[in-house]
N, C-alpha and C positions, 0 to 999 in steps of 0.2 A: 376863884381859887377853891380847890377841893378841900373837903374835910380831911384832916390828917387821919390816916388809917391806923387803927390800933394794931399792935403786934398780934399775929395770928396765934391762937384762935379768938383773940379779943380779950379785953379787960373786963372781968366780971364787975358789974355795977358802974362801968364807965359811961361817959356821955354818949347819947345817941344822936347822930347827925340828923339835921332836918331832912324832910322828904325831898327827893329829887337830887340831892347832893351826893356825888360819888363817894364811896367809902374806901376805895383802893385805886391804885394806878391801873391803867388799861391792861387787861389780860386776854389771853386767847380763849377760844370756845371751851376747851376741855377744862380750863381752870375756873370757869364762871361760878361754880358753887363754893369755891374756896374763899370765903369772905370772913370778916371778923366774927360774925355771929355763928358761923358754921361749927359743927361738932362732928367727929368721926361717925357717930352712931346715926346721924341723919342720912348719910349716904347709904349705910348698910340697911337702914329701915326702908328707904326708897326701893332698893334692889329687891329685898325680900318681899315687900308688899306687891311690887309689880309682878314678880315671878308667881306669887300666889294668885294674883288677879287673873293673869293669863291662864293659869291652870284651872281655876275655878270657873271662869266664864266659858272656857273650852269644854269642860265636862258638862256643865248645865246646858249650854246651847247645843252641843252635839247630841246629847240624849233627847233634847226637845226636838231637834231636826229629825232624828231617827223615828221618833214617835209620829211626826207629821208624815214622813215617808211611808210608814206602815199604813197610815190611814189612806194615803193617796195611792197605795199599791206600788210605789217605786221600789220597795224592798219587801222582804218577808222575814218572818221570825227564823226560818231555817237559814237564811243568808246571814242574819246577825249572829246566830248561834255558831255558825261555822267560821265566822270571822271574815266572810266575803262581803265586805262593805264597799259598795259601788258609789263613786262620787255622784251626787245629785245636785241640782240647783239649790235645794233647801240646805244641804250640808255645806255647800260652798258659801251660801249666805251666812250660815251660822259661824263658819270659820272667819269670815270677814268681820262680822259683828263682834266676835271675840276680841279682835285687835282694836276695833273702834272703841269699845267700852273700856278696854284696858288703857287706851290713850287718855280717856277721860280721867281715869285714876292717876295717870302720870301728870296730867294738868293740875289736879288737886294737890298732889305732892309737891310739885314745882311751886305752886302759889302759896301754900300754907305751911309746908314743912321747911322748904328752902327759902321761903319768904321772898320770892322773886315775882315781879309783875308778869302777867300772862305773855306780854310781848317778847320777853327775853327767852321764851321757849322757842320762838321762831328764829331769832338771831341775837347776836350780841348787841345790836343796835336797838333792840326792843320793839321790833316791828317785822312784819313779813315784807320782804323787798320784792314787790311784784315786778318792777322793772328788770331786776337781775333774773328773776324766774323766767320772764318772757324771753330774754336774750339767751338764757340757757336752753330754753325749749327749742329755739331755732337750730340748736346744735343737736340736742338729744333726740328729738322726735325723728328727724330724717335718718340719723344713724341707726336707731332701733328699727325703723321701717325697713331699711336696707338689710340689716342683720336678720330680722325675722323672715324677710323675703327669701334670703339665701338659704336659711334653714328649711323653709318650706320646699324650695326647689331641690335641695340635696336629699331630704328625707322623703319627698314625694308621698305625702300622707294619704293620697287617694282623693276620690270625689268628695265634694262638699256634702255635708249631712245636716241640712237645716230643717229638722223636724221640730215638733213642739218643745221637746227637751232642749234642743240647741238654742231656740229662741229664748227660753227661760234662762239658760246659762248666759246668753248674750246680755240680757237685761241685768243680771246680777253682776257680771263682769264690768259693764260700762257704768253702772250706778254706784257700786260699792267697792270695787277693787282699787280705784285710786285712793279712796279713803283708807282702805286697809293698808295699802303700801305706805302712805304718809303716816298712818298711826304707828306702824312698826318703827319708822324713823324717829318719831316723837318719843316713843317708849325707850328704844335702845340707844339712840344717839342723843336725843334731847334730854333725857333724865338719867338713864343708867350710866352712860359714858361720863357725864359730868359728876354724877354721884361718886363713882369710883375715882375719878380724877381729882376729887376734892381731898382724897386721903394723902396726897403727896404735894410737894411744892415744886413749882417750876413748869414751864410750858412743855418741855419734852417729857419729863416724868409723868405729868398729868395725862398727856396724850397717850403714852405707852400703857399706863395702868388702865386708863379709861377705855382705850381701844381693846386691850386684852380682855377685860371683863365683859364689855358689851358684845364683842364679836363671839366669844365663847357662848354666852347666854343666847345670843341671836341664833347661833347654830343649833343649840340644844332645843330651842323653842320650836324648831321645825320638825322635831321628832323623826329625823332621818336615821336609818340604820345602815345605809350604804356609805362606805368610806369616802367615795368620790363626792357624793352629795354633801357629806359633812364638811369636807374641805372646801367645796364650792361656797357653802354658806359662810364659812370662816373668811374666805377671800372677799366675798360680797360685803360682809360686815366691816372688815378692815378698810376696804375701799371707800365705803360710805363714811366711816369715821374720819379718814384722812380728808375726804371731800368737805365734810362739815367743819373740820378744823381749819382748813385752808380758806374756806369762804366765810367762816364766822356765822354759819347758820344752817338751817335744815332745808332751805328752799331747793337747792340743787339736788341734794340727796333724795328728797321726797319725789322730785320730778323723775330722776333716774329709776328709782324703785317702782314708781307707778307706771312709767313707760315700759319697763321690763315685764312686769306682771300682766298688764293689760294686753300688750302685743302678743305675748306667748299664749295667754289664755284665749285670745281671739282665734289664733291658729288652731289650738287644741279643740276649741268649741266647733269651729267650722269643719274640722276633720272627724268629729265625733270621738275624740281621744282624750277627753278631760280626765278620766280616771287614770289613764296611762301617764298623762302629763303631771299628775300630782302624786304619782307613786314614788315613795321615798324608801321602800324596802330594800334589803340587801340585793344587789344585782341590778338595780334600776339605773345606776350610774355607770361610769366607765371613763376611759381616757378621753372620750369625746367631750367630757365636761371641762377640759382645758380650754376649749373654744369660748364658752360663755364667761369663764374666769378672765380670759384675756380681754374679751369685749368689755366687760364691766370695768376692769382696771384701766383700759385705754380710754373709755369715755370719761371716767373720773379724772384721769390725768389731763385730758383735753380741757375739761371744765376748770380745773385748778389753774392751768396756764391762762385760760381766758380771764378768770377772776383776777389773777395777778396783773395782767396787761391792762385791765380796766381799773386797777387800783381799788378793788372792792375791799371795804373795811372788814378786817377779821379780828380786830382787837377792840375792846371797849372796857370801861370801868363798870363793874357791877353796881346796881342801884343801891341807894341808901336803905338801911334797915334789913338788908339781905343777910 
């Protein structure tokens, strides 16, 4: 029998349930931070701290990467002064590490500000569901391979360009991009979505508010100035929020995000077009961006249906003391 939940946001000075005993009835993913001990300022603090962390790490690591590129001769002071910054393996590594380090901050906020065990950052069941992730991979990976293959055929990027720079890009992509993609999910869906969702009561309101805030910040964090790209990132963020809500965790969303980034970066690397692939300036997008929007949305929908058919748990009671 569970510990009786105190009326939200809790009774000051009330009894604290013993460790491991649920404090509330089972709730959805977006509601998981709305516990008796929660306060509105905790969600706001998490969001502001994470935004500051992403910005700070980005500035520090990007300037550090530029310094390394100057030493290596990958760029010049004239290029930097004119704003002609070419993507290099060191810059891509700095970008990926920015998100990885920010995810560490998200973990700290989750554990010590929201008083949640580390496991509930993965899913509402308090653990990373490897079995579910493996089954989802059997769907996601083939679909992305087919999608990227079709993109390569349609765009005909030209002959392969596997020089030393390409091999360096390849190493960075394979070793750090999966972590970068998962880190974005843990930041924006794992903490920010639930932090904003904790401001309102109910499964639908929490999902709407959490998705709105996280998707907008996710789009802003990509520093795109092209309208089509801005909309694409919004759609991507919304799709991943709905996927996380429907599956009760970040496993599938992290998998989709990682497969998307790795496959597209591999094609850009092989074609020697990494800078073009990461160009987010005005004019870089266009109506063709409707295709990846539909692909991401369709893959998320397929995984949601698969999760429902398998009876995957998407509700649970937040842990005691949260």
